[in-house]
mmCIF file of the N, C-alpha and C atoms, coordinates in Angstrom:
data_MODEL
# 
_entry.id   MODEL 
# 
loop_
_atom_site.group_PDB 
_atom_site.id 
_atom_site.type_symbol 
_atom_site.label_atom_id 
_atom_site.label_alt_id 
_atom_site.label_comp_id 
_atom_site.label_asym_id 
_atom_site.label_entity_id 
_atom_site.label_seq_id 
_atom_site.pdbx_PDB_ins_code 
_atom_site.Cartn_x 
_atom_site.Cartn_y 
_atom_site.Cartn_z 
_atom_site.occupancy 
_atom_site.B_iso_or_equiv 
_atom_site.pdbx_formal_charge 
_atom_site.auth_seq_id 
_atom_site.auth_comp_id 
_atom_site.auth_asym_id 
_atom_site.auth_atom_id 
_atom_site.pdbx_PDB_model_num 
ATOM 1   N N  . MET A 1 1  ? -42.088 21.404 -19.646 1.00 0.00 ? 1  MET A N  1 
ATOM 2   C CA . MET A 1 1  ? -41.067 20.882 -18.760 1.00 0.00 ? 1  MET A CA 1 
ATOM 3   C C  . MET A 1 1  ? -39.712 21.006 -19.456 1.00 0.00 ? 1  MET A C  1 
ATOM 4   N N  . PRO A 1 2  ? -38.707 21.558 -18.770 1.00 0.00 ? 2  PRO A N  1 
ATOM 5   C CA . PRO A 1 2  ? -37.406 21.732 -19.399 1.00 0.00 ? 2  PRO A CA 1 
ATOM 6   C C  . PRO A 1 2  ? -36.697 20.393 -19.617 1.00 0.00 ? 2  PRO A C  1 
ATOM 7   N N  . ILE A 1 3  ? -35.864 20.367 -20.630 1.00 0.00 ? 3  ILE A N  1 
ATOM 8   C CA . ILE A 1 3  ? -35.063 19.176 -20.903 1.00 0.00 ? 3  ILE A CA 1 
ATOM 9   C C  . ILE A 1 3  ? -33.903 19.142 -19.920 1.00 0.00 ? 3  ILE A C  1 
ATOM 10  N N  . ILE A 1 4  ? -33.714 18.011 -19.288 1.00 0.00 ? 4  ILE A N  1 
ATOM 11  C CA . ILE A 1 4  ? -32.625 17.841 -18.332 1.00 0.00 ? 4  ILE A CA 1 
ATOM 12  C C  . ILE A 1 4  ? -31.547 16.993 -18.995 1.00 0.00 ? 4  ILE A C  1 
ATOM 13  N N  . ASN A 1 5  ? -30.331 17.497 -18.997 1.00 0.00 ? 5  ASN A N  1 
ATOM 14  C CA . ASN A 1 5  ? -29.208 16.762 -19.577 1.00 0.00 ? 5  ASN A CA 1 
ATOM 15  C C  . ASN A 1 5  ? -28.471 16.006 -18.480 1.00 0.00 ? 5  ASN A C  1 
ATOM 16  N N  . TRP A 1 6  ? -28.795 14.720 -18.352 1.00 0.00 ? 6  TRP A N  1 
ATOM 17  C CA . TRP A 1 6  ? -28.150 13.870 -17.364 1.00 0.00 ? 6  TRP A CA 1 
ATOM 18  C C  . TRP A 1 6  ? -26.791 13.427 -17.899 1.00 0.00 ? 6  TRP A C  1 
ATOM 19  N N  . ARG A 1 7  ? -25.785 13.402 -17.020 1.00 0.00 ? 7  ARG A N  1 
ATOM 20  C CA . ARG A 1 7  ? -24.445 12.928 -17.377 1.00 0.00 ? 7  ARG A CA 1 
ATOM 21  C C  . ARG A 1 7  ? -24.210 11.589 -16.696 1.00 0.00 ? 7  ARG A C  1 
ATOM 22  N N  . LYS A 1 8  ? -23.761 10.621 -17.474 1.00 0.00 ? 8  LYS A N  1 
ATOM 23  C CA . LYS A 1 8  ? -23.505 9.287  -16.948 1.00 0.00 ? 8  LYS A CA 1 
ATOM 24  C C  . LYS A 1 8  ? -22.090 9.221  -16.382 1.00 0.00 ? 8  LYS A C  1 
ATOM 25  N N  . SER A 1 9  ? -21.929 8.493  -15.303 1.00 0.00 ? 9  SER A N  1 
ATOM 26  C CA . SER A 1 9  ? -20.618 8.290  -14.716 1.00 0.00 ? 9  SER A CA 1 
ATOM 27  C C  . SER A 1 9  ? -19.685 7.618  -15.721 1.00 0.00 ? 9  SER A C  1 
ATOM 28  N N  . SER A 1 10 ? -18.440 8.045  -15.745 1.00 0.00 ? 10 SER A N  1 
ATOM 29  C CA . SER A 1 10 ? -17.459 7.423  -16.647 1.00 0.00 ? 10 SER A CA 1 
ATOM 30  C C  . SER A 1 10 ? -17.140 5.999  -16.226 1.00 0.00 ? 10 SER A C  1 
ATOM 31  N N  . PHE A 1 11 ? -17.507 5.609  -15.011 1.00 0.00 ? 11 PHE A N  1 
ATOM 32  C CA . PHE A 1 11 ? -17.286 4.242  -14.544 1.00 0.00 ? 11 PHE A CA 1 
ATOM 33  C C  . PHE A 1 11 ? -18.425 3.308  -14.950 1.00 0.00 ? 11 PHE A C  1 
ATOM 34  N N  . SER A 1 12 ? -19.488 3.838  -15.506 1.00 0.00 ? 12 SER A N  1 
ATOM 35  C CA . SER A 1 12 ? -20.639 3.033  -15.919 1.00 0.00 ? 12 SER A CA 1 
ATOM 36  C C  . SER A 1 12 ? -20.373 2.396  -17.276 1.00 0.00 ? 12 SER A C  1 
ATOM 37  N N  . THR A 1 13 ? -20.930 1.223  -17.453 1.00 0.00 ? 13 THR A N  1 
ATOM 38  C CA . THR A 1 13 ? -20.841 0.556  -18.744 1.00 0.00 ? 13 THR A CA 1 
ATOM 39  C C  . THR A 1 13 ? -22.064 0.938  -19.569 1.00 0.00 ? 13 THR A C  1 
ATOM 40  N N  . SER A 1 14 ? -22.226 0.339  -20.715 1.00 0.00 ? 14 SER A N  1 
ATOM 41  C CA . SER A 1 14 ? -23.345 0.686  -21.587 1.00 0.00 ? 14 SER A CA 1 
ATOM 42  C C  . SER A 1 14 ? -24.670 0.069  -21.137 1.00 0.00 ? 14 SER A C  1 
ATOM 43  N N  . GLY A 1 15 ? -24.665 -0.798 -20.147 1.00 0.00 ? 15 GLY A N  1 
ATOM 44  C CA . GLY A 1 15 ? -25.893 -1.439 -19.681 1.00 0.00 ? 15 GLY A CA 1 
ATOM 45  C C  . GLY A 1 15 ? -26.648 -0.592 -18.670 1.00 0.00 ? 15 GLY A C  1 
ATOM 46  N N  . ALA A 1 16 ? -27.561 -1.223 -17.954 1.00 0.00 ? 16 ALA A N  1 
ATOM 47  C CA . ALA A 1 16 ? -28.349 -0.534 -16.929 1.00 0.00 ? 16 ALA A CA 1 
ATOM 48  C C  . ALA A 1 16 ? -27.494 -0.315 -15.679 1.00 0.00 ? 16 ALA A C  1 
ATOM 49  N N  . ASN A 1 17 ? -28.093 0.197  -14.630 1.00 0.00 ? 17 ASN A N  1 
ATOM 50  C CA . ASN A 1 17 ? -27.428 0.441  -13.357 1.00 0.00 ? 17 ASN A CA 1 
ATOM 51  C C  . ASN A 1 17 ? -26.302 1.460  -13.470 1.00 0.00 ? 17 ASN A C  1 
ATOM 52  N N  . CYS A 1 18 ? -26.553 2.539  -14.161 1.00 0.00 ? 18 CYS A N  1 
ATOM 53  C CA . CYS A 1 18 ? -25.567 3.599  -14.321 1.00 0.00 ? 18 CYS A CA 1 
ATOM 54  C C  . CYS A 1 18 ? -25.926 4.782  -13.434 1.00 0.00 ? 18 CYS A C  1 
ATOM 55  N N  . LEU A 1 19 ? -24.948 5.361  -12.790 1.00 0.00 ? 19 LEU A N  1 
ATOM 56  C CA . LEU A 1 19 ? -25.154 6.560  -12.000 1.00 0.00 ? 19 LEU A CA 1 
ATOM 57  C C  . LEU A 1 19 ? -25.154 7.761  -12.934 1.00 0.00 ? 19 LEU A C  1 
ATOM 58  N N  . GLU A 1 20 ? -26.163 8.630  -12.783 1.00 0.00 ? 20 GLU A N  1 
ATOM 59  C CA . GLU A 1 20 ? -26.282 9.812  -13.620 1.00 0.00 ? 20 GLU A CA 1 
ATOM 60  C C  . GLU A 1 20 ? -26.430 11.054 -12.742 1.00 0.00 ? 20 GLU A C  1 
ATOM 61  N N  . LEU A 1 21 ? -25.859 12.174 -13.190 1.00 0.00 ? 21 LEU A N  1 
ATOM 62  C CA . LEU A 1 21 ? -25.885 13.429 -12.447 1.00 0.00 ? 21 LEU A CA 1 
ATOM 63  C C  . LEU A 1 21 ? -26.317 14.572 -13.344 1.00 0.00 ? 21 LEU A C  1 
ATOM 64  N N  . THR A 1 22 ? -26.917 15.574 -12.730 1.00 0.00 ? 22 THR A N  1 
ATOM 65  C CA . THR A 1 22 ? -27.195 16.838 -13.404 1.00 0.00 ? 22 THR A CA 1 
ATOM 66  C C  . THR A 1 22 ? -27.193 17.939 -12.350 1.00 0.00 ? 22 THR A C  1 
ATOM 67  N N  . THR A 1 23 ? -27.064 19.170 -12.788 1.00 0.00 ? 23 THR A N  1 
ATOM 68  C CA . THR A 1 23 ? -27.135 20.299 -11.864 1.00 0.00 ? 23 THR A CA 1 
ATOM 69  C C  . THR A 1 23 ? -28.286 21.205 -12.273 1.00 0.00 ? 23 THR A C  1 
ATOM 70  N N  . ALA A 1 24 ? -28.920 21.782 -11.268 1.00 0.00 ? 24 ALA A N  1 
ATOM 71  C CA . ALA A 1 24 ? -30.011 22.729 -11.514 1.00 0.00 ? 24 ALA A CA 1 
ATOM 72  C C  . ALA A 1 24 ? -30.250 23.526 -10.243 1.00 0.00 ? 24 ALA A C  1 
ATOM 73  N N  . HIS A 1 25 ? -30.315 24.834 -10.381 1.00 0.00 ? 25 HIS A N  1 
ATOM 74  C CA . HIS A 1 25 ? -30.660 25.730 -9.268  1.00 0.00 ? 25 HIS A CA 1 
ATOM 75  C C  . HIS A 1 25 ? -29.758 25.513 -8.053  1.00 0.00 ? 25 HIS A C  1 
ATOM 76  N N  . ALA A 1 26 ? -28.450 25.447 -8.274  1.00 0.00 ? 26 ALA A N  1 
ATOM 77  C CA . ALA A 1 26 ? -27.441 25.316 -7.216  1.00 0.00 ? 26 ALA A CA 1 
ATOM 78  C C  . ALA A 1 26 ? -27.508 23.980 -6.474  1.00 0.00 ? 26 ALA A C  1 
ATOM 79  N N  . HIS A 1 27 ? -28.138 22.987 -7.063  1.00 0.00 ? 27 HIS A N  1 
ATOM 80  C CA . HIS A 1 27 ? -28.194 21.645 -6.471  1.00 0.00 ? 27 HIS A CA 1 
ATOM 81  C C  . HIS A 1 27 ? -27.668 20.618 -7.460  1.00 0.00 ? 27 HIS A C  1 
ATOM 82  N N  . ILE A 1 28 ? -27.258 19.492 -6.935  1.00 0.00 ? 28 ILE A N  1 
ATOM 83  C CA . ILE A 1 28 ? -26.867 18.349 -7.751  1.00 0.00 ? 28 ILE A CA 1 
ATOM 84  C C  . ILE A 1 28 ? -27.961 17.301 -7.615  1.00 0.00 ? 28 ILE A C  1 
ATOM 85  N N  . HIS A 1 29 ? -28.397 16.764 -8.731  1.00 0.00 ? 29 HIS A N  1 
ATOM 86  C CA . HIS A 1 29 ? -29.424 15.729 -8.747  1.00 0.00 ? 29 HIS A CA 1 
ATOM 87  C C  . HIS A 1 29 ? -28.756 14.437 -9.196  1.00 0.00 ? 29 HIS A C  1 
ATOM 88  N N  . ILE A 1 30 ? -29.014 13.359 -8.454  1.00 0.00 ? 30 ILE A N  1 
ATOM 89  C CA . ILE A 1 30 ? -28.387 12.062 -8.708  1.00 0.00 ? 30 ILE A CA 1 
ATOM 90  C C  . ILE A 1 30 ? -29.478 11.020 -8.873  1.00 0.00 ? 30 ILE A C  1 
ATOM 91  N N  . ARG A 1 31 ? -29.308 10.149 -9.852  1.00 0.00 ? 31 ARG A N  1 
ATOM 92  C CA . ARG A 1 31 ? -30.261 9.047  -10.034 1.00 0.00 ? 31 ARG A CA 1 
ATOM 93  C C  . ARG A 1 31 ? -29.523 7.839  -10.594 1.00 0.00 ? 31 ARG A C  1 
ATOM 94  N N  . GLU A 1 32 ? -30.169 6.704  -10.518 1.00 0.00 ? 32 GLU A N  1 
ATOM 95  C CA . GLU A 1 32 ? -29.662 5.484  -11.142 1.00 0.00 ? 32 GLU A CA 1 
ATOM 96  C C  . GLU A 1 32 ? -30.494 5.258  -12.399 1.00 0.00 ? 32 GLU A C  1 
ATOM 97  N N  . SER A 1 33 ? -29.851 4.892  -13.485 1.00 0.00 ? 33 SER A N  1 
ATOM 98  C CA . SER A 1 33 ? -30.533 4.832  -14.778 1.00 0.00 ? 33 SER A CA 1 
ATOM 99  C C  . SER A 1 33 ? -31.707 3.860  -14.799 1.00 0.00 ? 33 SER A C  1 
ATOM 100 N N  . ASP A 1 34 ? -31.666 2.798  -14.001 1.00 0.00 ? 34 ASP A N  1 
ATOM 101 C CA . ASP A 1 34 ? -32.794 1.859  -14.014 1.00 0.00 ? 34 ASP A CA 1 
ATOM 102 C C  . ASP A 1 34 ? -33.937 2.303  -13.099 1.00 0.00 ? 34 ASP A C  1 
ATOM 103 N N  . GLU A 1 35 ? -33.775 3.429  -12.383 1.00 0.00 ? 35 GLU A N  1 
ATOM 104 C CA . GLU A 1 35 ? -34.823 4.032  -11.542 1.00 0.00 ? 35 GLU A CA 1 
ATOM 105 C C  . GLU A 1 35 ? -34.878 5.534  -11.832 1.00 0.00 ? 35 GLU A C  1 
ATOM 106 N N  . PRO A 1 36 ? -35.184 5.938  -13.069 1.00 0.00 ? 36 PRO A N  1 
ATOM 107 C CA . PRO A 1 36 ? -35.066 7.347  -13.449 1.00 0.00 ? 36 PRO A CA 1 
ATOM 108 C C  . PRO A 1 36 ? -36.019 8.305  -12.729 1.00 0.00 ? 36 PRO A C  1 
ATOM 109 N N  . ASP A 1 37 ? -37.071 7.792  -12.123 1.00 0.00 ? 37 ASP A N  1 
ATOM 110 C CA . ASP A 1 37 ? -38.006 8.665  -11.417 1.00 0.00 ? 37 ASP A CA 1 
ATOM 111 C C  . ASP A 1 37 ? -37.612 8.900  -9.962  1.00 0.00 ? 37 ASP A C  1 
ATOM 112 N N  . THR A 1 38 ? -36.613 8.175  -9.481  1.00 0.00 ? 38 THR A N  1 
ATOM 113 C CA . THR A 1 38 ? -36.120 8.350  -8.119  1.00 0.00 ? 38 THR A CA 1 
ATOM 114 C C  . THR A 1 38 ? -34.852 9.191  -8.181  1.00 0.00 ? 38 THR A C  1 
ATOM 115 N N  . VAL A 1 39 ? -34.939 10.403 -7.652  1.00 0.00 ? 39 VAL A N  1 
ATOM 116 C CA . VAL A 1 39 ? -33.828 11.351 -7.750  1.00 0.00 ? 39 VAL A CA 1 
ATOM 117 C C  . VAL A 1 39 ? -33.476 11.852 -6.355  1.00 0.00 ? 39 VAL A C  1 
ATOM 118 N N  . ILE A 1 40 ? -32.191 11.895 -6.068  1.00 0.00 ? 40 ILE A N  1 
ATOM 119 C CA . ILE A 1 40 ? -31.685 12.467 -4.824  1.00 0.00 ? 40 ILE A CA 1 
ATOM 120 C C  . ILE A 1 40 ? -31.164 13.864 -5.146  1.00 0.00 ? 40 ILE A C  1 
ATOM 121 N N  . ARG A 1 41 ? -31.544 14.841 -4.352  1.00 0.00 ? 41 ARG A N  1 
ATOM 122 C CA . ARG A 1 41 ? -31.069 16.208 -4.545  1.00 0.00 ? 41 ARG A CA 1 
ATOM 123 C C  . ARG A 1 41 ? -30.183 16.593 -3.373  1.00 0.00 ? 41 ARG A C  1 
ATOM 124 N N  . THR A 1 42 ? -29.026 17.169 -3.672  1.00 0.00 ? 42 THR A N  1 
ATOM 125 C CA . THR A 1 42 ? -28.089 17.579 -2.638  1.00 0.00 ? 42 THR A CA 1 
ATOM 126 C C  . THR A 1 42 ? -27.356 18.836 -3.080  1.00 0.00 ? 42 THR A C  1 
ATOM 127 N N  . THR A 1 43 ? -26.565 19.380 -2.199  1.00 0.00 ? 43 THR A N  1 
ATOM 128 C CA . THR A 1 43 ? -25.748 20.542 -2.547  1.00 0.00 ? 43 THR A CA 1 
ATOM 129 C C  . THR A 1 43 ? -24.338 20.064 -2.883  1.00 0.00 ? 43 THR A C  1 
ATOM 130 N N  . PRO A 1 44 ? -23.581 20.856 -3.625  1.00 0.00 ? 44 PRO A N  1 
ATOM 131 C CA . PRO A 1 44 ? -22.195 20.465 -3.912  1.00 0.00 ? 44 PRO A CA 1 
ATOM 132 C C  . PRO A 1 44 ? -21.362 20.239 -2.646  1.00 0.00 ? 44 PRO A C  1 
ATOM 133 N N  . ALA A 1 45 ? -21.537 21.074 -1.629  1.00 0.00 ? 45 ALA A N  1 
ATOM 134 C CA . ALA A 1 45 ? -20.763 20.924 -0.395  1.00 0.00 ? 45 ALA A CA 1 
ATOM 135 C C  . ALA A 1 45 ? -21.092 19.621 0.331   1.00 0.00 ? 45 ALA A C  1 
ATOM 136 N N  . THR A 1 46 ? -22.365 19.266 0.386   1.00 0.00 ? 46 THR A N  1 
ATOM 137 C CA . THR A 1 46 ? -22.769 18.026 1.051   1.00 0.00 ? 46 THR A CA 1 
ATOM 138 C C  . THR A 1 46 ? -22.252 16.814 0.288   1.00 0.00 ? 46 THR A C  1 
ATOM 139 N N  . LEU A 1 47 ? -22.350 16.834 -1.028  1.00 0.00 ? 47 LEU A N  1 
ATOM 140 C CA . LEU A 1 47 ? -21.838 15.723 -1.828  1.00 0.00 ? 47 LEU A CA 1 
ATOM 141 C C  . LEU A 1 47 ? -20.330 15.607 -1.675  1.00 0.00 ? 47 LEU A C  1 
ATOM 142 N N  . GLN A 1 48 ? -19.625 16.726 -1.644  1.00 0.00 ? 48 GLN A N  1 
ATOM 143 C CA . GLN A 1 48 ? -18.180 16.699 -1.461  1.00 0.00 ? 48 GLN A CA 1 
ATOM 144 C C  . GLN A 1 48 ? -17.809 16.088 -0.105  1.00 0.00 ? 48 GLN A C  1 
ATOM 145 N N  . SER A 1 49 ? -18.537 16.432 0.938   1.00 0.00 ? 49 SER A N  1 
ATOM 146 C CA . SER A 1 49 ? -18.290 15.859 2.265   1.00 0.00 ? 49 SER A CA 1 
ATOM 147 C C  . SER A 1 49 ? -18.539 14.353 2.269   1.00 0.00 ? 49 SER A C  1 
ATOM 148 N N  . PHE A 1 50 ? -19.616 13.913 1.612   1.00 0.00 ? 50 PHE A N  1 
ATOM 149 C CA . PHE A 1 50 ? -19.924 12.491 1.540   1.00 0.00 ? 50 PHE A CA 1 
ATOM 150 C C  . PHE A 1 50 ? -18.821 11.732 0.793   1.00 0.00 ? 50 PHE A C  1 
ATOM 151 N N  . ILE A 1 51 ? -18.393 12.259 -0.350  1.00 0.00 ? 51 ILE A N  1 
ATOM 152 C CA . ILE A 1 51 ? -17.347 11.594 -1.137  1.00 0.00 ? 51 ILE A CA 1 
ATOM 153 C C  . ILE A 1 51 ? -16.047 11.539 -0.348  1.00 0.00 ? 51 ILE A C  1 
ATOM 154 N N  . ARG A 1 52 ? -15.684 12.627 0.320   1.00 0.00 ? 52 ARG A N  1 
ATOM 155 C CA . ARG A 1 52 ? -14.465 12.638 1.128   1.00 0.00 ? 52 ARG A CA 1 
ATOM 156 C C  . ARG A 1 52 ? -14.538 11.580 2.229   1.00 0.00 ? 52 ARG A C  1 
ATOM 157 N N  . ALA A 1 53 ? -15.672 11.480 2.906   1.00 0.00 ? 53 ALA A N  1 
ATOM 158 C CA . ALA A 1 53 ? -15.829 10.480 3.971   1.00 0.00 ? 53 ALA A CA 1 
ATOM 159 C C  . ALA A 1 53 ? -15.764 9.065  3.414   1.00 0.00 ? 53 ALA A C  1 
ATOM 160 N N  . ALA A 1 54 ? -16.377 8.829  2.256   1.00 0.00 ? 54 ALA A N  1 
ATOM 161 C CA . ALA A 1 54 ? -16.334 7.494  1.654   1.00 0.00 ? 54 ALA A CA 1 
ATOM 162 C C  . ALA A 1 54 ? -14.910 7.118  1.256   1.00 0.00 ? 54 ALA A C  1 
ATOM 163 N N  . LYS A 1 55 ? -14.162 8.063  0.704   1.00 0.00 ? 55 LYS A N  1 
ATOM 164 C CA . LYS A 1 55 ? -12.779 7.792  0.296   1.00 0.00 ? 55 LYS A CA 1 
ATOM 165 C C  . LYS A 1 55 ? -11.864 7.480  1.478   1.00 0.00 ? 55 LYS A C  1 
ATOM 166 N N  . THR A 1 56 ? -12.155 8.053  2.634   1.00 0.00 ? 56 THR A N  1 
ATOM 167 C CA . THR A 1 56 ? -11.320 7.802  3.801   1.00 0.00 ? 56 THR A CA 1 
ATOM 168 C C  . THR A 1 56 ? -11.766 6.567  4.590   1.00 0.00 ? 56 THR A C  1 
ATOM 169 N N  . GLY A 1 57 ? -12.820 5.888  4.125   1.00 0.00 ? 57 GLY A N  1 
ATOM 170 C CA . GLY A 1 57 ? -13.263 4.655  4.757   1.00 0.00 ? 57 GLY A CA 1 
ATOM 171 C C  . GLY A 1 57 ? -14.215 4.840  5.919   1.00 0.00 ? 57 GLY A C  1 
ATOM 172 N N  . ARG A 1 58 ? -14.771 6.027  6.051   1.00 0.00 ? 58 ARG A N  1 
ATOM 173 C CA . ARG A 1 58 ? -15.650 6.315  7.189   1.00 0.00 ? 58 ARG A CA 1 
ATOM 174 C C  . ARG A 1 58 ? -16.882 5.398  7.234   1.00 0.00 ? 58 ARG A C  1 
ATOM 175 N N  . PHE A 1 59 ? -17.347 4.902  6.100   1.00 0.00 ? 59 PHE A N  1 
ATOM 176 C CA . PHE A 1 59 ? -18.548 4.070  6.059   1.00 0.00 ? 59 PHE A CA 1 
ATOM 177 C C  . PHE A 1 59 ? -18.243 2.579  5.913   1.00 0.00 ? 59 PHE A C  1 
ATOM 178 N N  . ASP A 1 60 ? -16.977 2.208  5.999   1.00 0.00 ? 60 ASP A N  1 
ATOM 179 C CA . ASP A 1 60 ? -16.590 0.818  5.743   1.00 0.00 ? 60 ASP A CA 1 
ATOM 180 C C  . ASP A 1 60 ? -17.170 -0.172 6.746   1.00 0.00 ? 60 ASP A C  1 
ATOM 181 N N  . HIS A 1 61 ? -17.425 0.252  7.959   1.00 0.00 ? 61 HIS A N  1 
ATOM 182 C CA . HIS A 1 61 ? -17.870 -0.687 8.990   1.00 0.00 ? 61 HIS A CA 1 
ATOM 183 C C  . HIS A 1 61 ? -19.244 -0.337 9.547   1.00 0.00 ? 61 HIS A C  1 
ATOM 184 N N  . THR A 1 62 ? -20.078 0.316  8.736   1.00 0.00 ? 62 THR A N  1 
ATOM 185 C CA . THR A 1 62 ? -21.427 0.635  9.204   1.00 0.00 ? 62 THR A CA 1 
ATOM 186 C C  . THR A 1 62 ? -22.354 -0.548 8.944   1.00 0.00 ? 62 THR A C  1 
ATOM 187 N N  . ILE A 1 63 ? -23.375 -0.639 9.747   1.00 0.00 ? 63 ILE A N  1 
ATOM 188 C CA . ILE A 1 63 ? -24.331 -1.751 9.590   1.00 0.00 ? 63 ILE A CA 1 
ATOM 189 C C  . ILE A 1 63 ? -25.582 -1.250 8.936   1.00 0.00 ? 63 ILE A C  1 
# 
């Protein structure tokens, strides 16, 4: 199994609950450090669209 180099968010502290990212095969893999076996896989374009929508407040009033 290849070694995966996860990168921690610069907004994370040294404790648990850190967002980590890696890239592989044209996808971005995202996980939370306290749940390392649960990984979300997405494309750069989809993640960019999600981040843009979050920054503009598109999800602020969802239930």
